[in-house]
N, C-alpha and C positions, 0 to 999 in steps of 0.2 A: 828463122832466128837462130842465132847461136847462144846457149845458155850455159854459164859455169854454174855448178851447183856444188856447195861446200858441205860436207858432213864430218863429224868427227867422233861418232860414240854409237852405241848400239840403238837407241831408239831411233836416231838419225837414218841409219842403215834401214830399219823397218819402215820409216816414212817415205824413203826413196823407193823402197819396194813397190810403195802404191804408186808413186808419181813418175818414176823414170820411164816406164813403160809405155804410158799415153803421152808423155813429153816427147820421148824419141820418136814416136809415131808422127809427129807434126813439126819437130824442131830438131836441131842439133844439140846435143848437149854433152859437156865434158865434166864428169863426175870427179870431185877432187875429195879425198881423204886427207884430213891433216894430220891423223894419227894421234889425235888428243887422247883416246882411250884405245890405244893400239894393242891388239890380240889377234894374231894372224889367223889362229885357230877358228875363232868366232866370225871374223872376217870371212873366211872362206864357208863357213857354216851359213852365213847370211846370202853369200852369193849362189850357194847350191840350194838352200831350203827355199827361199824367198825370191828367187829369180833377180836379185839387186844385180845390176851391171858391175863388173869389177872395174874400181875405179881407174880411170886413165892417168891419174896423177896421185901418187901417195907421197906425202911430204914428210912423215915420221917425226913429228913434232911434239911428241908427248912429253910429259915431266915439267919441272919446275913449278914455281909459283903461278897463280892467276895471271898477274900482271906480265910476268916474264914470259910465259907461254903465250899469252895474246900478242905480245911485242913480236915474237918470233913468226906468228902465225902471220901477222900483219904487213912483216916485212917480205915474207915469203910470198903471199898472196898478191901484194902489189906487183911484184915482178911477174907474177903467173899472168895477171890480169893484162898488163902491158903486152905481154907475149900473145894471148890468146884473143885480146880485142872482141870481148862478147857483147852482144846486145843486151843483155841482162844477166844479174847474179841471182841465184835462189837460194836462201838459208833457211833452216828449220830450228824453230824451238828456242834455246837459252843458253847454249854452252858457249865457251870462249871462241869456239870455232864459228859460231854465229855471229858474234860481234866482229870478230876479225873479218870474216867474209863480208859481212855488211859495211863496214868502215872502209875496207880496201876499196870496195866498189863505188862508195859514195864519193870518196876522195878523188876518183878518177871519173867521176860524173856519170857513171854506170848505173843505169836503174836497179833497183834492189827490190826484190820479192821477198817477203816475210811469211812462210807458212808456220800456223800457230801463234800468229800475232795477238797482242791484246790481254795475254793470260798475267795475272797479277796475285802474287801472295801477300803484296804490301810490306814485305819484310826485306829493306834494303841491306840488312847483313849477309843476305843470302847472294852470292855472287850470281847465281842464276837470274835473280831479279834485276840486278843491275844490267846484265847482258840483254836481257829481253826489253827492259825499258828504252835502253839507248838505241838498240836496233829498230824499235818500232819508231823511234822518232827521226831516224834518218832514212827510212824505207819509203819507197815511192807507191808500192803496192802492199797492203796488210790483208793477209788471207788469214779469217778468223774462223775458229771451230764453233763458236756460240754467240747468241745475242749478247750475253752478259760480257764476253771479251770485246764485242762491238761497242757496247756501252763504256768500257774502261777507256778505250781510245777516243771516245767522243768527249768524255770528261778532260781528257789531256790535251784535247786539240791538236791531234798529230797532223801532220802536212800531207801525209801520202792518202791515196784512195783506200778506203776500208771495204772490204767485201767477206759476207758470211759465206763460207763454203762448206762448212762442216768440217770434221775431222777426219784426216787420212788414215788415221789408226784404225778407225771404224772399217774402212775399206778392207784393209788387211784382216782384221778379225772377222768379218763377214766371208772372206776368202778362206782362211787357213784355220779358223777355230774348230770347224767341224772335224778336220783331218786331225787336228792336235788332240781333240777331245776323244777320239778313237784309239789313240796310241797308248797301250798301257805300260810300255816299256820303262818309262820315267818314274811311275809309280813302283814298279818292282826293282828298279834300281835303287831307289830311296827306301824300300820296304816298308810301304806305308799303303793304307786302304782308302779309295776315294771317299770323300766326305768325313774322315776322321782324323786330318792333320790340319795344322797350320803353315801355310807358305809365307816365309820372311824374306826380305830383302833389306839390306842397309849398307850404305856407301856414304851419305853425305858427309861433307867435312866437320859440318857442326856436331854430328853425333859421333863419328869416329876418330876424329884427330884430338879431341879433347880427352885425356885418360878418365878424367873423372865421369864424363858422359859415357864413353865407352863401357865403363864398369858398370854404370846405371843401366846401359842398354843389356849387358850380359845379364845381370840381374833379373831384369824384366823378362827375359826370354826364358831364363831359367824357371821362372815362377808359374809359368803358363801349365797348365794341367794336361792339354792336349800334345801329341808329338808334335814338334816343329822341324820343319824341312828348310834349311837356309842354304842357297847356292851363294858361295861366297866370293864377294868382289875382290879382285886382287888388292886394292886399296885396304880394304877392310882385313884381309887375312893378314897382311903386313902390320896393321896396327895392332891386331890381336896378339901377334906373335910379339911384338916389340913389348906391349904392355903384359906379357906373360898370362895372357887370359884364354889362349886358344885352345888349350887342353881342357880348361873348365868347361868352356862352351860346349866342346865335342863330346864331353861326356854327358850332356844332357840335350843333345840336339843332333839331326842329320845333317852333316855339312857337306854339301856337294861343290863340285868346281862350277865355273861359270857355264852357263847353258845356253844353247841356241834358242831361237824364237820358238820352234815347235816344242821342243822339249820343256821349256819354261811354261808355255801357255797351256801344254798338258796338265802339268803340275798346278796351275793357277785355276783351270776352269773345273778341276775335282777337288780343289781344298774346301774346308770347311769356312775358313776365312783367311785373309790376307793381312799380315803386319809389314808396313813398308815406310822408308822415307823418300821413296822417290815419286816423283810427279807422275810419271809415265805408268807405273805399275797401279797407282791408284786408279787412274782412268782405265787401264786393262782390266782391273778388277770390276769396275762399275760395268763395263761392256759385257763381261762374262756373267754377271748376275752374281757375284760373289761379295759378300761384307768385307769392307775394307777397315782397318784400324791404322791410322797414320802416326808414325812417330816423329811428328813435328807439332809445333803449335800454330802453323799455318799452312796455307795450300792455295796454290794457284786453281785447283780444280774445285772451286767452291761450290758449283751446281752439285756435286756427288755429295757434300754434307748437307745442303739445302734438300737434297732428294731424300737422306736418311741412310744412304747406303756407306757412308764415310764417316769416321769419328776420330776428331784430333785428340791425341792423348799425350803428346810431347813423349817422355821417358816414365811416366808415372805409371807404375806396375797396377795399382789399383784400379786406375781408370782404364787402363787395358782390359783387364779382367771384367769390369763392368761393360764396357763396349762389346765384347766377345759374349756377353751373356744376352744381349739385346737380340729379340727376332729380327729376321730380315723383313724390310718393308713389303707391303703386298704389291706395291707397283714400281715400276722403273721405267721412268719417261725416256723417250729417245732425245737426249741432250745434245748429242753431237753429231747428227746427221743421219744419212740414210745409206751409207756405203757408196757413195758416188762423188765424194769430196776431189779425188785426184784429178777426175774429168774437169771438175770446175776449176781447179787450180790451173789446168793447162788452158782452159779457154780464157781465164784471167790473164795469163801470162801472154796469151796470144794478142789479145787487146792492148798490153802493156806496149808491146813491140810497134802497135800500129799508132801509139801517141806522138 
């Protein structure tokens, strides 16, 4: 079977690190990087650190509005699929690349497999929510991380086949977290001590594109009593500079450049807690057993909230302080599988080819 896999950002590189190896052991894969979040240095890090195959096709389609970017990706991928004639298209998560890849395939009647299907924040103001819902309703094979995601799809009556495979991020964490945890260099570079700092990520448009919310975010971070370490997403840095807030934040937090998976995981696994607006980081914190404070008022990873490891505070500084003051739960259930999700994805893809 020939599979075209479409990726476009950091989390999708990490997921491809789990799946591409076993997929290529049984089938032919063409890995396509749309360039949605293009950073050549980070791309190189993922290839060398995680063993992700270097994408056979790089489209370089970053920038623009969500609609403009998705339209350009859709046009480019339509031509690519006409040329490649794959037996299936594999997409991950909830980015513009996900929707464009899924829609281009569905229009050409090529079966679509969606990894991390069924996640819902129930906030249609989020572009990611629109992308994941639309992709789920055009996919032929919906590969979900949890029973909760499967229940979401059952309520919506999707047409494709749903299979609970677990989360491929667990596979990566099982493989690489011990190596990351043993590396002290990221701690030394940040000038912090294990267990005595807060790791922060922020890049969602809803938080950084609105000047008032961006200022509230900066105020929240500067109100925290423990040292703050913030690897700065290029989008966030640009917005901080434009708003004249970068120097103010730099005076009270350790600002780092974007990090590769291992360096970031090293900091995450030794943090006292994580504050983030990223869905992926919420899940990574849970897998690492690190309390998470989510800088949004909704989440697609509802199981982490129900388990007590994640608290939604939006940009309320008082609520964030209260959440950070809570003790960590005594138990951390295995919510997202056993570290063998990638092979289940490949097995399901093989069955898809036989239909």
